[in-house]
C-alpha positions in Angstrom: 0.0 0.0 0.0 1.1 3.6 -0.7 -0.2 6.5 1.3 -2.7 8.7 -0.4 -1.5 11.8 1.4 1.7 12.6 3.4 1.7 15.5 5.9 5.2 16.4 7.2 5.0 16.9 10.9 7.7 17.1 13.6 6.9 14.4 16.1 10.3 14.1 17.8 9.0 14.8 21.2 12.0 14.0 23.5 12.1 12.7 27.0 9.3 14.5 28.9 6.6 14.9 26.3 3.9 12.3 25.5 4.2 10.9 21.9 2.1 13.1 19.6 -0.9 11.2 18.2 -3.4 12.4 15.6 -7.1 12.2 16.5 -9.5 11.7 13.6 -13.0 12.9 13.2 -15.6 12.7 10.4 -17.8 15.8 10.2 -21.3 14.3 9.7 -22.8 17.6 8.5 -20.3 17.9 5.6 -18.6 14.5 5.3 -15.1 16.0 5.8 -12.5 13.9 7.5 -10.1 15.9 9.6 -7.6 15.3 12.3 -5.9 17.3 15.1 -2.4 16.9 16.4 -0.2 18.9 18.8 3.1 20.2 17.5 6.5 21.0 19.2 5.9 24.8 18.7 3.1 24.7 21.3 0.2 24.7 18.9 -2.5 22.2 17.8 -2.8 21.7 14.1 -6.0 20.8 12.3 -5.8 19.1 8.9 -8.2 17.6 6.4 -7.8 14.0 5.5 -6.2 15.2 2.3 -3.5 17.1 4.2 -4.8 20.6 3.9 -4.1 22.6 7.0 -7.4 24.2 8.3 -6.1 25.9 11.5 -3.3 26.2 13.9 -4.6 26.7 17.4 -2.6 28.3 20.1 -2.4 30.9 22.9 0.1 32.9 24.9 -1.0 30.8 27.9 0.3 27.6 26.5 3.7 27.1 28.0 4.2 23.4 27.2 3.6 21.2 24.2 -0.1 20.2 23.9 0.8 16.6 23.2 -2.7 15.2 23.6 -5.5 16.7 21.5 -9.1 15.6 20.9 -12.2 16.8 19.1 -15.4 17.0 21.0 -17.7 14.3 19.6 -20.7 16.6 18.8 -19.5 20.2 19.1 -16.9 22.2 17.0 -14.5 22.2 20.0 -10.9 21.0 20.4 -9.3 20.2 23.7 -5.6 19.7 24.3 -3.6 18.8 27.4 0.0 19.5 28.3 2.5 17.8 30.6 2.4 20.8 32.8 -1.2 20.0 33.7 -3.0 22.5 31.6 -6.1 21.7 29.6 -6.7 24.1 26.7 -10.2 24.4 25.0 -10.9 26.1 21.7 -14.6 26.7 20.8 
């Protein structure tokens, strides 16, 4: 098998950061597949299933890598957690 799309992403997390993992979601209202994943620059990236970047979520208050990110199952929200114990929510 060959990948249909390749999205370059720095996932070299180092010693104290959880491994970055993409979380997939299918938008039922428009049928768009998308995924969210944290990055080493302290942002959460949102991509379509075809590799197009939709958003880069961040804030001055994020002082650590948001390694764990998740879509809300029914709302247009994204939550991300950091190793420093912060939970960030974008609505």
